[in-house]
KEKOL-976431 format. One record per residue (C-alpha): residue in one letter; x, y, z. Coordinates in Angstrom, 2 decimals. Layout:
<sites>
<site><residuo>a</residuo><east>X</east><north>Y</north><up>Z</up></site>
...
</sites>
This chain:
<sites>
<site><residuo>m</residuo><east>120.14</east><north>73.88</north><up>101.87</up></site>
<site><residuo>k</residuo><east>120.40</east><north>77.42</north><up>101.19</up></site>
<site><residuo>v</residuo><east>117.67</east><north>79.23</north><up>100.58</up></site>
<site><residuo>l</residuo><east>116.90</east><north>83.05</north><up>99.65</up></site>
<site><residuo>l</residuo><east>115.07</east><north>84.84</north><up>102.55</up></site>
<site><residuo>l</residuo><east>111.45</east><north>86.58</north><up>100.77</up></site>
<site><residuo>q</residuo><east>110.80</east><north>88.03</north><up>104.24</up></site>
<site><residuo>d</residuo><east>111.93</east><north>88.66</north><up>107.49</up></site>
<site><residuo>v</residuo><east>112.12</east><north>84.98</north><up>109.21</up></site>
<site><residuo>r</residuo><east>113.08</east><north>85.27</north><up>113.34</up></site>
<site><residuo>g</residuo><east>115.72</east><north>83.29</north><up>114.15</up></site>
<site><residuo>v</residuo><east>117.38</east><north>82.99</north><up>110.80</up></site>
<site><residuo>g</residuo><east>117.83</east><north>86.20</north><up>108.79</up></site>
<site><residuo>r</residuo><east>116.30</east><north>89.58</north><up>107.10</up></site>
<site><residuo>k</residuo><east>114.51</east><north>89.92</north><up>103.72</up></site>
<site><residuo>n</residuo><east>116.82</east><north>88.68</north><up>100.44</up></site>
<site><residuo>e</residuo><east>119.40</east><north>87.36</north><up>102.75</up></site>
<site><residuo>v</residuo><east>121.23</east><north>83.61</north><up>101.67</up></site>
<site><residuo>k</residuo><east>121.33</east><north>81.87</north><up>104.18</up></site>
<site><residuo>e</residuo><east>122.15</east><north>78.03</north><up>105.01</up></site>
<site><residuo>v</residuo><east>119.59</east><north>76.00</north><up>106.85</up></site>
<site><residuo>s</residuo><east>118.39</east><north>72.30</north><up>107.33</up></site>
<site><residuo>d</residuo><east>116.05</east><north>70.37</north><up>104.28</up></site>
<site><residuo>g</residuo><east>113.77</east><north>69.73</north><up>105.74</up></site>
<site><residuo>y</residuo><east>113.45</east><north>73.09</north><up>107.76</up></site>
<site><residuo>a</residuo><east>113.55</east><north>74.75</north><up>104.00</up></site>
<site><residuo>r</residuo><east>110.88</east><north>72.46</north><up>102.20</up></site>
<site><residuo>n</residuo><east>108.74</east><north>72.05</north><up>104.90</up></site>
<site><residuo>f</residuo><east>108.42</east><north>75.59</north><up>106.63</up></site>
<site><residuo>l</residuo><east>110.21</east><north>78.01</north><up>104.95</up></site>
<site><residuo>i</residuo><east>109.62</east><north>76.91</north><up>101.34</up></site>
<site><residuo>a</residuo><east>105.85</east><north>75.60</north><up>102.10</up></site>
<site><residuo>r</residuo><east>105.05</east><north>79.47</north><up>103.58</up></site>
<site><residuo>k</residuo><east>106.70</east><north>81.72</north><up>100.94</up></site>
<site><residuo>l</residuo><east>109.10</east><north>82.33</north><up>103.07</up></site>
<site><residuo>a</residuo><east>112.34</east><north>81.37</north><up>100.95</up></site>
<site><residuo>v</residuo><east>113.10</east><north>80.10</north><up>98.07</up></site>
<site><residuo>a</residuo><east>115.95</east><north>77.35</north><up>96.97</up></site>
<site><residuo>a</residuo><east>119.00</east><north>79.74</north><up>96.24</up></site>
<site><residuo>n</residuo><east>119.57</east><north>78.64</north><up>92.36</up></site>
<site><residuo>e</residuo><east>121.01</east><north>80.47</north><up>89.91</up></site>
<site><residuo>s</residuo><east>117.27</east><north>82.71</north><up>89.04</up></site>
<site><residuo>a</residuo><east>116.99</east><north>83.33</north><up>92.71</up></site>
<site><residuo>m</residuo><east>120.89</east><north>84.48</north><up>92.83</up></site>
<site><residuo>k</residuo><east>120.50</east><north>86.87</north><up>89.93</up></site>
<site><residuo>f</residuo><east>117.00</east><north>87.83</north><up>91.77</up></site>
<site><residuo>k</residuo><east>119.50</east><north>89.13</north><up>94.61</up></site>
<site><residuo>a</residuo><east>122.06</east><north>91.06</north><up>92.72</up></site>
<site><residuo>e</residuo><east>119.19</east><north>93.24</north><up>91.09</up></site>
<site><residuo>v</residuo><east>117.34</east><north>93.23</north><up>94.10</up></site>
<site><residuo>d</residuo><east>121.05</east><north>94.48</north><up>95.88</up></site>
<site><residuo>a</residuo><east>121.46</east><north>97.05</north><up>92.67</up></site>
<site><residuo>n</residuo><east>118.35</east><north>98.56</north><up>93.21</up></site>
<site><residuo>e</residuo><east>118.51</east><north>99.15</north><up>96.72</up></site>
<site><residuo>q</residuo><east>122.45</east><north>100.83</north><up>96.17</up></site>
<site><residuo>a</residuo><east>121.20</east><north>103.34</north><up>93.40</up></site>
<site><residuo>a</residuo><east>118.32</east><north>104.38</north><up>95.46</up></site>
<site><residuo>i</residuo><east>121.12</east><north>104.61</north><up>98.53</up></site>
<site><residuo>n</residuo><east>123.11</east><north>106.64</north><up>95.72</up></site>
<site><residuo>r</residuo><east>120.61</east><north>108.95</north><up>95.30</up></site>
<site><residuo>y</residuo><east>119.00</east><north>109.36</north><up>98.89</up></site>
<site><residuo>k</residuo><east>122.26</east><north>110.51</north><up>99.44</up></site>
<site><residuo>a</residuo><east>122.72</east><north>113.31</north><up>96.25</up></site>
<site><residuo>l</residuo><east>119.10</east><north>114.22</north><up>97.70</up></site>
<site><residuo>a</residuo><east>120.66</east><north>114.90</north><up>101.05</up></site>
<site><residuo>e</residuo><east>123.75</east><north>116.69</north><up>99.47</up></site>
<site><residuo>k</residuo><east>121.46</east><north>118.74</north><up>97.36</up></site>
<site><residuo>i</residuo><east>118.51</east><north>119.20</north><up>100.14</up></site>
<site><residuo>s</residuo><east>121.62</east><north>120.91</north><up>102.52</up></site>
<site><residuo>k</residuo><east>121.92</east><north>123.49</north><up>100.25</up></site>
<site><residuo>e</residuo><east>118.88</east><north>124.79</north><up>99.92</up></site>
<site><residuo>s</residuo><east>117.45</east><north>127.29</north><up>102.13</up></site>
<site><residuo>f</residuo><east>113.53</east><north>127.91</north><up>103.18</up></site>
<site><residuo>e</residuo><east>111.98</east><north>131.19</north><up>104.64</up></site>
<site><residuo>f</residuo><east>109.16</east><north>131.43</north><up>106.01</up></site>
<site><residuo>f</residuo><east>106.84</east><north>134.43</north><up>107.08</up></site>
<site><residuo>v</residuo><east>104.94</east><north>134.89</north><up>110.39</up></site>
<site><residuo>k</residuo><east>103.11</east><north>137.42</north><up>111.83</up></site>
<site><residuo>t</residuo><east>104.71</east><north>138.40</north><up>115.08</up></site>
<site><residuo>g</residuo><east>103.68</east><north>140.58</north><up>117.43</up></site>
<site><residuo>a</residuo><east>105.64</east><north>144.19</north><up>118.63</up></site>
<site><residuo>k</residuo><east>107.94</east><north>142.72</north><up>121.35</up></site>
<site><residuo>g</residuo><east>108.57</east><north>140.05</north><up>118.73</up></site>
<site><residuo>e</residuo><east>106.63</east><north>137.13</north><up>120.13</up></site>
<site><residuo>v</residuo><east>105.41</east><north>134.92</north><up>116.89</up></site>
<site><residuo>f</residuo><east>101.53</east><north>134.74</north><up>116.12</up></site>
<site><residuo>g</residuo><east>101.09</east><north>130.65</north><up>115.02</up></site>
<site><residuo>s</residuo><east>104.54</east><north>128.51</north><up>113.91</up></site>
<site><residuo>v</residuo><east>106.02</east><north>126.76</north><up>111.12</up></site>
<site><residuo>t</residuo><east>105.08</east><north>123.06</north><up>111.32</up></site>
<site><residuo>k</residuo><east>106.63</east><north>119.88</north><up>109.79</up></site>
<site><residuo>e</residuo><east>103.35</east><north>120.20</north><up>107.69</up></site>
<site><residuo>d</residuo><east>104.58</east><north>123.70</north><up>106.13</up></site>
<site><residuo>v</residuo><east>108.62</east><north>122.22</north><up>105.44</up></site>
<site><residuo>r</residuo><east>107.12</east><north>119.19</north><up>103.93</up></site>
<site><residuo>k</residuo><east>104.52</east><north>121.29</north><up>101.66</up></site>
<site><residuo>h</residuo><east>107.84</east><north>123.83</north><up>100.58</up></site>
<site><residuo>l</residuo><east>109.89</east><north>120.97</north><up>99.76</up></site>
<site><residuo>s</residuo><east>107.04</east><north>119.14</north><up>97.63</up></site>
<site><residuo>e</residuo><east>106.74</east><north>122.43</north><up>95.61</up></site>
<site><residuo>k</residuo><east>110.85</east><north>121.95</north><up>95.10</up></site>
<site><residuo>g</residuo><east>110.28</east><north>118.81</north><up>93.80</up></site>
<site><residuo>f</residuo><east>111.70</east><north>116.81</north><up>96.99</up></site>
<site><residuo>s</residuo><east>108.68</east><north>114.38</north><up>97.51</up></site>
<site><residuo>e</residuo><east>109.48</east><north>111.24</north><up>98.90</up></site>
<site><residuo>v</residuo><east>111.39</east><north>112.64</north><up>102.29</up></site>
<site><residuo>e</residuo><east>110.13</east><north>112.45</north><up>106.02</up></site>
<site><residuo>v</residuo><east>110.41</east><north>116.09</north><up>107.81</up></site>
<site><residuo>v</residuo><east>111.86</east><north>115.27</north><up>111.59</up></site>
<site><residuo>l</residuo><east>110.67</east><north>117.97</north><up>113.65</up></site>
<site><residuo>p</residuo><east>110.05</east><north>117.36</north><up>117.50</up></site>
<site><residuo>k</residuo><east>108.27</east><north>120.45</north><up>117.60</up></site>
<site><residuo>p</residuo><east>106.71</east><north>123.32</north><up>115.98</up></site>
<site><residuo>i</residuo><east>109.33</east><north>126.68</north><up>115.24</up></site>
<site><residuo>k</residuo><east>107.95</east><north>129.22</north><up>117.31</up></site>
<site><residuo>f</residuo><east>110.80</east><north>131.38</north><up>117.39</up></site>
<site><residuo>t</residuo><east>112.26</east><north>134.13</north><up>114.18</up></site>
<site><residuo>g</residuo><east>115.74</east><north>132.95</north><up>113.26</up></site>
<site><residuo>e</residuo><east>117.29</east><north>130.24</north><up>111.52</up></site>
<site><residuo>h</residuo><east>116.56</east><north>126.93</north><up>112.61</up></site>
<site><residuo>m</residuo><east>118.10</east><north>123.35</north><up>111.02</up></site>
<site><residuo>v</residuo><east>115.46</east><north>120.69</north><up>110.36</up></site>
<site><residuo>e</residuo><east>116.53</east><north>116.82</north><up>109.92</up></site>
<site><residuo>i</residuo><east>114.77</east><north>115.23</north><up>106.95</up></site>
<site><residuo>n</residuo><east>114.46</east><north>111.67</north><up>106.83</up></site>
<site><residuo>f</residuo><east>115.13</east><north>110.09</north><up>103.15</up></site>
<site><residuo>g</residuo><east>115.18</east><north>106.18</north><up>104.73</up></site>
<site><residuo>k</residuo><east>117.96</east><north>103.82</north><up>104.61</up></site>
<site><residuo>g</residuo><east>119.72</east><north>105.79</north><up>107.71</up></site>
<site><residuo>i</residuo><east>120.67</east><north>109.07</north><up>105.48</up></site>
<site><residuo>v</residuo><east>119.31</east><north>112.06</north><up>106.91</up></site>
<site><residuo>g</residuo><east>119.94</east><north>115.66</north><up>105.71</up></site>
<site><residuo>k</residuo><east>119.65</east><north>118.76</north><up>107.30</up></site>
<site><residuo>l</residuo><east>117.97</east><north>121.70</north><up>105.67</up></site>
<site><residuo>k</residuo><east>118.08</east><north>125.63</north><up>106.46</up></site>
<site><residuo>v</residuo><east>114.69</east><north>127.26</north><up>107.43</up></site>
<site><residuo>k</residuo><east>114.72</east><north>130.81</north><up>108.35</up></site>
<site><residuo>v</residuo><east>111.70</east><north>132.35</north><up>110.29</up></site>
<site><residuo>s</residuo><east>111.28</east><north>135.94</north><up>109.95</up></site>
<site><residuo>s</residuo><east>108.37</east><north>138.74</north><up>110.91</up></site>
<site><residuo>a</residuo><east>105.78</east><north>139.40</north><up>108.20</up></site>
<site><residuo>k</residuo><east>105.89</east><north>142.49</north><up>107.59</up></site>
</sites>
């Protein structure tokens, strides 16, 4: 029997996949526990809608990644006489600037806060395996 999985099922498949399983396993386990539904016409329409929505989201994220790679942010931090930085630029600072520019649904990947002046590339994760690069310039405040 063909079923459309509503959740990830170990040993069977991932959410929104159509899988062929034995009739008893489908009726007595998967469908009974609401882990799957029979792959009939309405279920296949639902799967097509989900796939279309997911593809639209991926296309939107790719466009945002391109747009964000053209952006550049400049942060001003206090520095000492020899150029040492007091404080740092954290991923929260970058996320705040991004949300002001309209990029609210992103994750900033910054392993350590930026503690040096100059240009730095920061990864922006959109999900679904899409990553963009953002140029961040750290300058001394005057």
